[in-house]
C-alpha positions, -999 to +999 in steps of 0.1 A: -354-696+208-350-661+222-370-649+252-394-620+251-373-589+255-379-571+288-383-539+268-411-553+246-442-531+242-470-537+217-480-505+199-514-520+192-520-541+223-544-537+252-524-509+268-524-489+236-562-495+231-570-483+266-546-453+264-560-444+230-596-446+242-588-424+272-570-399+250-599-399+226-626-395+253-608-365+268-605-348+235-639-357+219-663-360+249-647-332+269-656-317+302-662-280+305-646-280+339-648-295+374-685-285+378-693-305+346-674-337+354-639-352+357-625-384+341-609-412+360-591-439+340-583-473+353-592-462+388-611-479+416-648-472+418-664-450+445-649-417+435-647-389+461-651-361+436-683-359+415-697-356+389-672-382+376-668-407+347-646-437+355-634-458+325-621-493+331-620-527+313-647-553+320-642-590+319-648-603+284-639-633+261-610-635+237-623-641+201-592-662+193-567-662+164-590-676+137-600-641+127-567-635+109-545-665+106-508-662+097-490-634+081-517-610+073-497-581+061-468-597+042-459-563+026-452-547+060-419-529+062-389-537+083-398-536+120-435-533+113-461-557+128-475-582+103-492-608+124-523-603+145-560-607+150-593-589+152-597-584+190-626-573+212-627-555+245-656-546+268-651-511+282-668-504+316-678-467+319-694-456+352-710-422+357-714-409+392-733-379+405-740-367+440-775-354+450-758-335+479-738-315+454-764-311+426-801-309+431-805-323+395-780-351+400-801-377+382-807-355+353-770-347+351-763-385+351-785-389+320-771-358+303-735-372+306-748-406+294-762-391+263-730-372+255-709-404+259-732-426+238-734-400+210-696-397+209-688-434+211-714-446+186-706-418+160-668-421+163-655-422+127-690-425+113-695-406+080-726-386+072-731-376+036-761-353+043-743-325+062-730-307+031-740-297-004-728-312-026-729-344-006-694-350+008-683-374+035-683-355+068-673-375+099-696-367+129-670-374+156-633-381+149-624-419+149-607-436+178-571-439+165-548-465+182-518-445+194-485-459+206-481-445+241-444-457+242-436-437+210-449-402+216-485-411+206-474-423+171-505-431+150-503-468+142-529-465+115-553-488+133-588-476+142-609-489+171-646-489+167-677-494+188-693-527+175-727-511+168-737-539+144-735-566+171-762-575+196-756-560+230-728-538+218-740-514+246-754-526+279-767-499+303-775-501+340-788-475+364-780-479+401-801-457+424-790-444+458-787-471+485-786-471+523-748-471+521-747-443+495-780-425+500-773-396+477-751-412+449-765-420+415-746-443+392-750-452+356-730-480+339-722-483+302-706-515+290-694-508+255-680-535+231-650-521+211-631-539+183-596-533+169-568-551+151-542-562+177-510-567+158-479-586+171 
């Protein structure tokens, strides 16, 4: 049996999911500049520059292989992935603001929270009431899984926030502490699903 090639990369794996989410957030929940906020992806917490939104993965369970089974796309072309499963990830988004830099730091925290939640929960969601005659209009572009190892090739797989599940979004506000007397923090734990092929 052959070993896993040292050059192996999965165009729909966890790396691709996180990269695609970061790319999507930057494009679809953009910052108007440094005074608005900056993003940090897969960084350590406790940023030095604020306002800031840090995006990381949170510990979560693996739903297992039973979601798909064996060859799920037998018509796949040569070199295309045809085995896989429905996978889930918990994304940990932390918003930080500094009372020393902004008098309305707590209001800013909630303003950024509202923008993120609107973008994530409406990604790829159609609305038929925005036009006459009623045509499908997508509120926010979907989160496409891109292959970071192949010039952002669109794999055709879409990630979605699991809005139909309980606790798909968990929110926590952390007020200033004695160690960080002027720092406000808001945490969003967002459940995201996608098809991870192999």
